[in-house]
C-alpha positions in Angstrom: 23.0 -24.5 -30.8 25.6 -24.4 -28.1 23.5 -21.8 -26.3 20.8 -24.4 -25.6 23.4 -26.4 -23.6 23.8 -23.5 -21.1 20.1 -23.3 -20.6 19.7 -27.0 -20.4 22.5 -27.2 -17.8 20.7 -24.7 -15.6 17.6 -26.9 -15.6 19.4 -30.1 -14.5 21.7 -28.9 -11.7 22.2 -31.3 -8.8 21.2 -30.4 -5.2 24.2 -28.8 -3.6 24.0 -27.7 0.0 26.2 -27.2 3.0 24.1 -29.8 4.8 22.4 -32.0 2.2 20.6 -34.1 4.8 19.1 -30.9 6.4 17.9 -29.6 3.0 16.5 -33.0 1.9 14.4 -33.0 5.0 12.6 -29.7 4.1 9.5 -29.4 1.9 11.4 -27.0 -0.4 13.4 -29.8 -1.9 10.3 -31.7 -3.0 7.7 -31.2 -5.6 4.6 -29.7 -4.0 1.7 -32.1 -4.7 -0.8 -29.7 -3.3 -3.8 -28.2 -5.2 -2.4 -25.9 -7.8 1.1 -26.5 -6.4 0.7 -24.0 -3.5 3.1 -24.1 -0.6 2.3 -27.0 1.9 2.1 -24.6 4.8 1.3 -27.2 7.4 4.4 -29.1 6.5 6.8 -26.1 6.6 8.4 -25.4 9.9 10.7 -22.5 11.0 13.7 -24.8 11.1 13.3 -25.6 7.4 14.0 -22.1 6.2 17.7 -21.5 6.9 18.9 -24.8 5.2 16.6 -24.2 2.3 17.7 -20.6 1.8 21.3 -21.7 1.9 20.5 -24.4 -0.6 18.9 -21.9 -2.8 22.0 -19.6 -2.7 24.2 -22.6 -3.4 22.2 -23.6 -6.4 22.2 -20.1 -7.8 26.0 -19.9 -7.4 26.4 -23.1 -9.4 24.0 -21.7 -12.0 26.1 -18.5 -12.2 29.2 -20.6 -12.6 27.6 -22.5 -15.5 26.9 -19.1 -17.3 30.4 -17.7 -16.7 32.1 -21.0 -17.8 30.3 -21.1 -21.1 32.7 -21.3 -24.1 30.2 -19.6 -26.5 30.3 -15.9 -27.0 27.8 -14.1 -24.8 24.3 -13.8 -26.3 20.9 -12.7 -25.0 20.0 -16.4 -24.5 23.1 -17.8 -22.9 23.7 -14.9 -20.6 20.7 -12.6 -20.0 17.9 -15.2 -20.3 20.1 -17.7 -18.4 20.4 -15.3 -15.5 16.6 -14.7 -15.6 16.1 -18.4 -15.2 18.5 -18.8 -12.3 17.6 -18.6 -8.7 14.2 -20.3 -8.9 14.7 -22.6 -5.9 15.8 -19.6 -3.8 12.9 -17.5 -5.0 10.4 -20.2 -4.2 11.8 -20.5 -0.6 12.0 -16.8 0.0 8.4 -16.3 -1.3 7.1 -18.3 1.6 9.6 -17.0 4.1 9.2 -13.3 3.4 5.4 -13.6 3.3 5.3 -15.3 6.7 7.7 -12.8 8.2 5.3 -10.0 7.3 2.0 -11.7 7.9 2.5 -14.4 10.5 5.8 -13.9 12.2 7.1 -15.3 15.5 10.1 -14.6 17.6 11.7 -17.7 16.1 11.1 -16.5 12.5 12.5 -13.1 13.4 15.7 -14.8 14.7 16.0 -16.6 11.4 15.3 -13.4 9.5 18.1 -11.6 11.4 20.5 -14.3 10.2 19.2 -14.6 6.7 19.2 -11.0 5.6 22.9 -10.4 5.7 23.5 -13.7 3.9 21.2 -12.6 1.1 22.8 -9.2 0.9 26.2 -10.9 0.5 24.7 -13.3 -2.0 23.3 -10.5 -4.2 26.7 -8.8 -4.0 28.5 -12.0 -5.1 26.3 -12.1 -8.2 26.5 -8.4 -9.2 30.2 -8.1 -8.4 31.2 -11.2 -10.3 33.6 -9.7 -12.8 33.3 -12.6 -15.3 29.6 -12.5 -15.3 29.5 -8.7 -15.7 31.9 -9.0 -18.7 29.4 -11.3 -20.4 26.5 -8.9 -19.6 28.6 -6.0 -20.8 29.3 -7.7 -24.1 25.6 -8.3 -24.8 24.8 -4.7 -23.8 27.5 -3.3 -26.1 26.2 -5.4 -29.0 22.5 -4.5 -28.4 22.1 -2.4 -31.5 22.6 -5.3 -33.8 20.7 -8.0 -31.9 17.2 -7.2 -33.2 15.7 -7.8 -29.8 11.9 -7.6 -29.1 10.9 -4.8 -26.8 10.6 -7.0 -23.8 14.0 -8.6 -24.5 15.5 -5.1 -24.9 13.9 -4.1 -21.6 15.2 -7.2 -19.8 18.7 -6.6 -21.2 18.6 -3.0 -20.0 17.4 -3.9 -16.6 20.0 -6.6 -16.2 22.9 -4.4 -17.3 21.8 -1.4 -15.2 21.2 -3.8 -12.3 24.9 -4.7 -12.4 26.2 -1.2 -12.8 23.9 0.2 -10.1 25.0 -2.5 -7.8 28.7 -1.5 -8.2 30.0 -3.9 -11.0 32.0 -1.0 -12.6 33.6 0.1 -9.3 37.2 -0.5 -8.3 38.0 -3.4 -6.0 38.3 -1.1 -3.0 35.0 0.6 -3.8 33.3 -2.8 -4.2 34.6 -3.9 -0.8 33.1 -0.8 0.7 29.8 -1.4 -1.2 29.6 -4.9 0.3 30.1 -3.5 3.8 27.4 -0.9 3.3 24.9 -3.5 2.0 25.6 -5.8 4.9 25.1 -3.1 7.4 21.9 -1.8 5.7 20.4 -5.3 5.7 21.0 -5.7 9.4 19.6 -2.3 10.2 16.5 -2.9 8.1 15.7 -6.1 10.0 16.3 -4.4 13.3 14.1 -1.4 12.4 11.2 -3.8 11.4 11.5 -5.8 14.6 11.5 -2.7 16.8 8.6 -1.2 15.0 6.5 -4.3 15.3 7.4 -4.6 19.0 6.5 -1.0 19.7 3.2 -1.2 17.8 2.0 -4.3 19.4 3.2 -3.3 22.9 1.0 -0.2 23.2 -2.3 -0.8 25.0 -5.0 1.6 26.1 -7.1 -0.2 28.6 -10.5 1.3 29.5 -12.1 0.2 32.7 -15.1 2.5 33.1 -18.1 2.4 30.6 -18.5 6.1 30.9 -15.1 6.6 29.2 -16.5 4.9 26.1 -19.0 7.7 25.5 -19.5 8.4 21.9 -18.1 5.2 20.6 -20.3 3.1 18.2 -21.5 -0.2 19.5 -19.4 -2.2 17.1 -16.2 -0.4 18.2 -17.1 -1.2 21.8 -17.8 -4.8 21.1 -14.4 -5.2 19.2 -12.6 -3.6 22.1 -14.3 -5.9 24.6 -13.4 -8.9 22.6 -9.8 -7.8 22.3 -9.7 -7.3 26.1 -11.1 -10.8 26.7 -8.5 -12.3 24.3 -5.8 -10.4 26.3 -7.1 -11.7 29.6 -8.7 -8.5 30.6 -12.3 -9.7 31.1 -14.8 -6.9 31.7 -12.5 -4.2 30.2 -12.0 -2.6 26.8 -8.7 -2.7 24.9 -7.6 -0.3 22.2 -4.5 -0.7 20.2 -2.5 1.0 17.4 -4.0 -1.3 14.8 -6.1 0.7 12.3 -9.5 -0.8 13.1 -9.0 0.1 16.8 -7.3 3.5 16.8 -9.1 5.4 14.0 -12.7 4.8 15.2 -11.7 5.8 18.7 -10.2 9.1 17.5 -13.3 9.8 15.4 -15.9 9.1 18.0 -14.6 9.0 21.6 -15.8 12.0 23.6 -13.0 11.6 26.2 -10.4 14.1 24.9 -7.6 12.9 27.3 -8.0 9.3 26.1 -7.9 10.5 22.4 -4.6 12.3 23.3 -3.1 9.2 24.9 -4.0 6.9 22.0 -2.8 9.3 19.2 0.4 10.1 21.2 1.1 6.4 21.5 0.8 6.1 17.7 2.9 9.2 17.0 5.6 8.5 19.5 6.3 4.9 18.5 10.0 4.1 18.3 10.9 7.5 19.7 11.1 7.0 23.4 14.5 5.4 24.0 15.0 1.8 25.0 14.9 -1.3 22.9 12.2 0.0 20.5 13.8 3.3 19.6 14.8 3.6 15.9 16.2 7.2 15.7 19.8 6.0 15.4 18.9 3.5 12.8 17.1 6.1 10.7 20.0 8.5 10.8 22.6 5.8 10.0 20.6 4.4 7.1 20.3 7.9 5.6 24.1 8.3 5.9 24.8 5.0 4.3 22.5 5.8 1.4 24.3 9.0 0.7 27.6 7.2 0.8 26.4 4.4 -1.5 24.9 6.9 -4.0 28.1 8.8 -4.1 30.2 5.7 -4.6 28.0 5.0 -7.7 28.5 8.5 -9.0 25.3 10.2 -7.8 25.0 13.2 -5.5 22.1 11.9 -3.5 20.1 8.8 -2.9 17.1 10.4 -4.6 19.2 11.0 -7.7 20.1 7.3 -7.7 16.5 6.0 -7.2 14.6 8.4 -9.4 16.7 7.9 -12.4 14.8 4.6 -12.9 11.4 6.0 -12.1 9.0 7.9 -14.3 9.9 11.1 -12.4 13.6 10.8 -13.4 14.8 13.4 -10.9 13.9 15.1 -7.6 13.1 18.4 -9.4 10.3 16.5 -11.3 8.9 15.1 -8.0 9.1 18.4 -6.1 7.4 20.1 -9.1 4.4 17.8 -9.0 4.2 17.8 -5.2 4.3 21.6 -5.2 1.3 21.8 -7.7 -0.8 19.8 -5.2 0.7 20.8 -1.8 -0.2 24.5 -2.0 -3.9 24.1 -2.9 -4.2 21.1 -0.4 -2.7 23.2 2.4 -5.1 26.0 1.7 -8.1 23.6 1.8 -6.7 22.1 5.1 -6.5 25.5 6.7 -10.2 26.2 5.8 -11.1 22.8 7.3 -9.1 23.7 10.4 -11.2 26.9 10.8 -14.4 24.9 10.5 -13.3 22.3 13.1 -12.1 25.0 15.5 -15.5 26.7 15.2 -17.3 23.4 16.0 -14.9 22.8 18.9 -15.7 26.2 20.3 -19.3 25.1 20.8 -18.2 22.2 23.0 -15.2 23.6 24.7 -15.0 27.4 24.6 -11.5 28.7 24.8 -9.8 25.4 23.9 -7.5 25.1 20.8 -7.8 22.4 18.3 -5.0 19.7 18.6 -4.1 16.7 16.4 -6.1 14.4 18.6 -9.1 16.5 18.1 -9.0 16.7 14.3 -10.8 13.4 13.4 -13.3 13.8 16.2 -14.4 17.3 15.1 -14.1 16.5 11.4 -16.7 13.8 12.0 -18.9 16.3 13.8 -18.6 18.9 11.0 -19.3 16.2 8.4 -22.5 15.2 10.2 -23.6 18.8 10.6 -22.8 19.9 7.0 -23.9 16.8 5.1 -26.1 14.9 7.6 -23.7 12.0 7.0 -22.3 9.6 9.6 -19.8 7.0 8.6 -21.4 4.6 11.0 -24.6 4.7 8.8 -22.9 3.1 5.8 -21.0 0.4 7.7 -23.9 -2.0 7.9 -23.9 -2.1 4.1 -20.2 -2.9 4.0 -19.9 -6.4 5.4 -16.5 -7.6 4.4 -17.7 -10.6 2.3 -20.1 -8.3 0.4 -17.3 -5.8 -0.3 -14.9 -8.5 -1.4 -17.6 -9.8 -3.7 -18.1 -6.3 -5.0 -14.5 -6.1 -6.0 -14.8 -9.5 -7.7 -17.9 -8.3 -9.5 -16.2 -5.2 -10.8 -13.2 -7.2 -12.1 -15.7 -9.6 -13.7 -17.6 -6.8 -15.5 -14.3 -5.2 -16.6 -12.2 -8.1 -17.6 -14.5 -11.2 -17.7 -12.7 -13.0 -14.9 -14.5 -15.2 -12.2 -13.6 -16.0 -8.6 -14.5 -19.3 -6.9 -13.4 -20.1 -3.4 -11.1 -23.2 -3.1 -12.0 -25.2 0.0 -9.4 -27.4 1.7 -6.4 -25.7 0.1 -3.4 -25.2 2.4 -3.4 -21.8 4.1 -0.8 -20.3 6.5 -3.5 -19.1 9.0 -7.0 -20.4 9.7 -8.8 -17.1 8.7 -7.0 -16.9 5.3 -9.2 -17.7 2.3 -8.2 -18.7 -1.2 -10.0 -18.1 -4.5 -9.4 -19.6 -8.0 -9.4 -17.0 -10.8 -10.5 -18.0 -14.2 -10.7 -16.3 -17.6 -14.1 -15.7 -19.2 -13.7 -19.0 -21.2 -13.0 -21.0 -18.1 -9.2 -21.2 -18.4 -7.4 -21.2 -15.0 -5.6 -17.8 -14.5 -4.3 -18.1 -11.0 -5.1 -18.0 -7.3 -5.5 -15.1 -4.8 -5.2 -15.6 -1.1 -7.0 -13.0 1.1 -5.8 -12.3 4.6 -7.9 -9.5 6.1 -7.7 -9.1 9.9 -5.1 -8.0 12.4 -3.1 -10.5 14.5 -0.2 -10.2 17.0 2.3 -11.5 14.4 1.2 -9.4 11.5 2.8 -6.0 10.7 0.5 -3.0 10.2 -0.8 -1.7 6.9 -1.9 -3.5 3.8 0.0 -5.0 0.9 0.0 -7.4 -2.0 2.7 -10.1 -2.4 3.1 -13.3 -4.4 3.9 -17.0 -3.6 4.4 -17.5 -7.3 4.8 -15.0 -10.0 3.4 -15.3 -13.6 5.8 -15.7 -16.5 6.3 -18.0 -19.5 8.5 -21.0 -18.9 9.4 -23.1 -22.0 6.4 -21.8 -23.8 4.0 -22.6 -20.9 2.5 -19.9 -18.6 3.4 -20.3 -15.0 0.1 -19.5 -13.1 0.5 -16.9 -10.4 -0.4 -17.2 -6.7 -0.9 -13.8 -5.2 -1.9 -12.7 -1.7 -3.6 -9.6 -0.3 -2.7 -8.9 3.4 -4.7 -6.2 5.3 -5.7 -5.1 8.8 -9.4 -4.5 8.5 -12.0 -4.3 11.3 -12.6 -7.8 12.7 -16.0 -9.4 13.4 -17.5 -8.5 16.7 -20.2 -10.4 18.6 -22.8 -11.7 16.2 -21.9 -9.1 13.6 -19.6 -9.8 10.6 -16.7 -7.4 10.0 -18.3 -4.1 8.9 -15.9 -1.9 7.0 -15.5 1.9 6.9 -15.5 3.6 3.5 -11.7 4.0 3.8 -11.4 0.2 4.4 -13.6 -0.4 1.4 -11.2 1.6 -0.8 -8.2 -0.2 0.7 -9.7 -3.6 -0.1 -10.3 -2.5 -3.7 -6.8 -1.0 -3.8 -4.9 -4.1 -2.7 -7.2 -6.2 -5.0 -6.0 -4.0 -7.9 -2.4 -4.9 -7.0 -3.6 -8.5 -7.0 -5.1 -8.2 -10.5 -1.8 -6.7 -11.7 0.0 -9.8 -10.6 -2.6 -12.1 -12.0 -2.7 -10.5 -15.4 1.0 -10.2 -16.1 1.6 -12.0 -19.3 5.3 -11.4 -19.9 7.9 -13.9 -21.0 10.5 -13.1 -18.4 10.6 -13.2 -14.6 12.8 -10.2 -14.4 10.5 -8.0 -16.4 7.4 -8.1 -14.2 8.3 -5.3 -11.8 7.4 -1.8 -12.7 9.0 1.5 -11.6 7.8 2.5 -8.1 5.8 5.5 -9.3 3.9 3.4 -11.8 3.2 0.4 -9.6 0.4 2.1 -7.7 -1.6 2.8 -10.9 -3.3 -0.6 -11.1 -4.2 -0.5 -7.4 -5.4 3.1 -7.1 -7.4 2.9 -10.3 -9.6 0.2 -8.7 -10.5 2.5 -5.9 -12.4 4.7 -8.3 -15.1 2.0 -8.8 -15.5 1.2 -5.1 -17.9 3.9 -4.1 -19.5 4.8 -7.4 -23.3 4.8 -7.0 -23.7 2.4 -9.9 -21.2 0.0 -8.3 -22.6 0.3 -4.8 -25.9 -1.0 -6.0 -24.1 -4.2 -7.0 -22.7 -5.1 -3.6 -23.6 -2.7 -0.8 -26.4 -4.5 1.0 -27.4 -4.4 4.6 -25.8 -7.4 6.4 -29.1 -8.2 8.3 -31.9 -7.3 5.9 -30.2 -7.6 2.5 -31.5 -4.1 1.6 -29.5 -2.3 -1.1 -27.9 0.9 0.3 -30.5 3.7 0.0 -29.9 6.2 -2.8 -30.4 9.0 -0.2 -27.5 7.7 1.9 -25.3 7.2 -1.2 -26.0 10.8 -2.2 -25.0 12.1 1.3 -21.8 10.0 1.2 -21.0 11.4 -2.3 -21.6 15.0 -1.2 -19.4 14.4 1.9 -16.6 12.7 -0.1 -14.6 15.8 -0.8 -14.8 17.0 2.8 -11.6 16.3 4.6 -9.5 16.0 1.4 -7.3 18.9 2.6 -6.4 16.9 5.7 -6.0 13.6 3.8 -3.8 15.1 1.1 -1.7 17.2 3.4 -0.9 14.5 6.0 0.1 12.1 3.1 2.1 14.7 1.2 3.9 15.9 4.4 5.3 12.3 4.7 6.2 12.3 0.9 8.1 15.6 1.3 9.8 14.4 4.4 10.9 11.3 2.6 12.3 13.3 -0.3 14.1 15.7 2.0 15.8 12.8 3.8 17.0 11.4 0.5 18.2 14.6 -1.1 20.8 14.9 1.6 24.3 15.0 0.1 26.2 14.9 3.4 27.0 11.7 5.2 27.2 13.2 8.6 24.7 11.8 11.2 21.4 13.7 11.5 19.5 14.5 14.6 16.3 12.8 13.4 13.9 15.0 15.4 15.6 18.2 14.4 15.9 17.2 10.7 12.2 16.3 10.6 11.1 19.5 12.3 13.1 21.6 9.9 11.7 19.8 6.9 8.1 20.2 8.0 8.5 23.8 9.1 10.1 24.7 5.7 7.0 23.3 4.0 4.6 25.1 6.3 2.8 22.1 7.7 0.2 23.2 10.2 0.7 21.9 13.7 -2.8 20.3 13.9 -1.9 17.8 11.2 1.0 15.4 11.9 2.6 13.8 8.8 1.2 10.3 8.1 4.5 8.9 9.2 7.1 10.3 11.5 10.7 9.2 10.7 11.1 6.7 13.6 8.2 4.5 12.3 8.3 5.4 8.6 8.5 1.8 7.4 7.9 2.5 3.8 11.2 4.4 3.4 13.2 1.8 5.2 12.4 -0.4 2.2 11.5 0.0 -1.4 9.7 3.4 -1.1 12.9 5.3 0.0 12.8 8.5 -2.2 9.6 7.0 -3.6 6.7 7.6 -1.1 5.6 10.3 -3.5 4.6 7.5 -5.8 1.0 7.3 -4.5 0.3 10.9 -5.5 2.1 10.5 -8.8 0.1 7.4 -9.5 -3.0 9.2 -8.3 -2.6 11.6 -11.3 -2.4 8.5 -13.5 -5.4 6.7 -12.0 -7.7 9.7 -12.0 -6.8 10.4 -15.6 -7.2 6.7 -16.5 -10.6 6.4 -14.8 -11.7 9.5 -16.7 -11.3 7.5 -19.9 -14.2 5.3 -18.8 -16.3 8.3 -17.8 -15.7 9.8 -21.2 -17.2 6.7 -22.7 -20.3 7.1 -20.6 -19.8 3.5 -19.3 -17.9 2.6 -16.1 -17.4 -0.9 -17.5 -16.8 0.0 -21.2 -15.4 -3.2 -22.6 -13.1 -1.7 -25.2 -11.5 0.7 -22.6 -11.1 -2.2 -20.1 -9.6 -4.5 -22.7 -7.1 -1.8 -23.7 -6.2 -1.0 -20.1 -5.5 -4.7 -19.4 -3.6 -5.1 -22.6 -1.4 -2.0 -22.4 -1.0 -1.7 -18.6 -2.1 -4.7 -16.4 -0.6 -7.4 -18.6 2.7 -5.7 -19.4 4.4 -5.4 -16.1 7.7 -3.6 -16.6 8.3 -5.0 -20.1 8.5 -1.5 -21.6 8.8 2.2 -20.5 5.7 2.9 -18.4 5.2 6.3 -19.9 5.0 4.6 -23.3 2.5 2.1 -22.0 0.3 4.8 -20.5 0.3 6.8 -23.8 -0.7 3.7 -25.7 -3.7 3.3 -23.4 -4.7 6.9 -23.1 -3.5 8.3 -26.4 -1.7 11.1 -24.6 0.2 11.9 -21.4 -1.8 12.1 -18.1 -3.3 15.4 -16.9 -3.4 16.5 -13.3 -6.8 18.2 -13.5 -8.9 15.1 -12.9 -7.1 14.5 -9.6 -7.6 18.1 -8.4 -11.2 17.9 -9.3 -11.8 14.6 -7.6 -10.3 15.9 -4.4 -11.9 19.3 -4.5 -8.5 21.0 -4.6 -9.0 23.3 -7.7 
């Protein structure tokens, strides 16, 4: 068949680069003869990235030319599949580059990133605005009814066609010119936002010099702060930062109210104080550009554009779900506020509860009501034991095993790598684990990939995934001891990792799921983390090996619903703020502070609870979660309902339910409509009641 010649040509293209000598000198032009073909990190230097990325773009441009020059009539194979196969050199290079920019960046890498992002934006535009290429895609799309495509092929065709249309392929030449300009400006602004946020986050330091000012802090928190100070050249002092393992224990336990205020204010005021870390103008400009881009494409708002491709479909659907949860959560939060204020009155009569007091008095109320102290469980949550607990749960559910691979290339000395095998011993993939804060690592936690799974010429490409987190670091002679929130986060990101490992689709372009479905595989894993039956498997005292006592587990379980008003409200406030930003239909610049204040006032957010993210450091919505931060609560409905399926069986590890969840959800990626995938697993649409019950919001 002539179609084969097109695919064959794509596989045998020559190396074409602006500077062949520079590209030939990079590890990206060579076969990686490392264990499992992982990146040879020690051989990759910053100066390798720019020529390799340019080479990747050049190769994909030639691949695109091969497709458009084909004499055969457009078919799924010679157009849609051929496009899915293109760009592999570029993707391999970017997988390393993007991961290092997030997890192990340097000023030199940031400089390269500022140059690369506009180039990539222009490159994507060159592909999607290629009229000849779009004509071929359009021809296959128009003929789809008679092609007898398999569901995953139909899905890939739909994604490809819509990807072109949503990128502007159907616009006039003048409109496409403006689209290119918008995309170029957005890419530059996105990089600048990230650089400013990282700089502001890492620049803040609370240095404590007097031991008396540490009153109330657990010994492990003190040791970690002392170690951080020594590392920063502040011997004999204690250093607290805006990294999660530093700020949150301080706010929960430090008796010094003024220091709590300084630390939380530093967190809340990031990128909002003028100077070279301020992002307000960037946030406003990006919002305006998104409105303009959406309207160029025929949508009223950015939310209309984004949500069309999500499960929610439109802003009305999202607001409808959020409203069901916001109102009861806010009422619970107000009751919690009253309890905290009453507790505060005992310590400081006449004082009013402030945001920097909330976590401190929440901990006191929790101890008084439930006789439960978070510090009591941490000795049972040594990080290696928790990691092994996640591995054990995955093994009991899906039959997979995890074995550490020693001597494999890593990008930082503390990163560990594990081989994942199926129950019958077949190699499934690798997972890298990168768990602790560093100066060059951005905040938060995420999953990414160095190599995605798919089927190439009938052979499965084995995935290489990575979990990047910012958990409590070891201190003194103690291992890293996690909080229960950190335990849930470890299981959460591990769930994302399993999703990447289990994908069994035929096509690279069909792996990604809609934003409001992608959190289901991660959040569902959280449900196992603190179940009493599961805790017995891994929660053992780091010194004695004693299994966590049943009495302590019972206290933790009783206390679990306390604080859910706060946790749900501070998250949902950010979700509503995100949606309000992206239901704007006017391109005029916004006063960021005024817009945010109006949004949160309209929703009735109480002053004692700041939103999880203020606009100047709301990194999620500068990227893929714009008009999509609600996804966590949307997926929470799904994950609570999905976990209920196991409980209904009376077995948290029910083999049939686990096999069905892997087959219908985890292995399918985005190969079909996610609502259909979920109905196949559950036999019906999800219900919101399990979530409300789990959080005590009924």
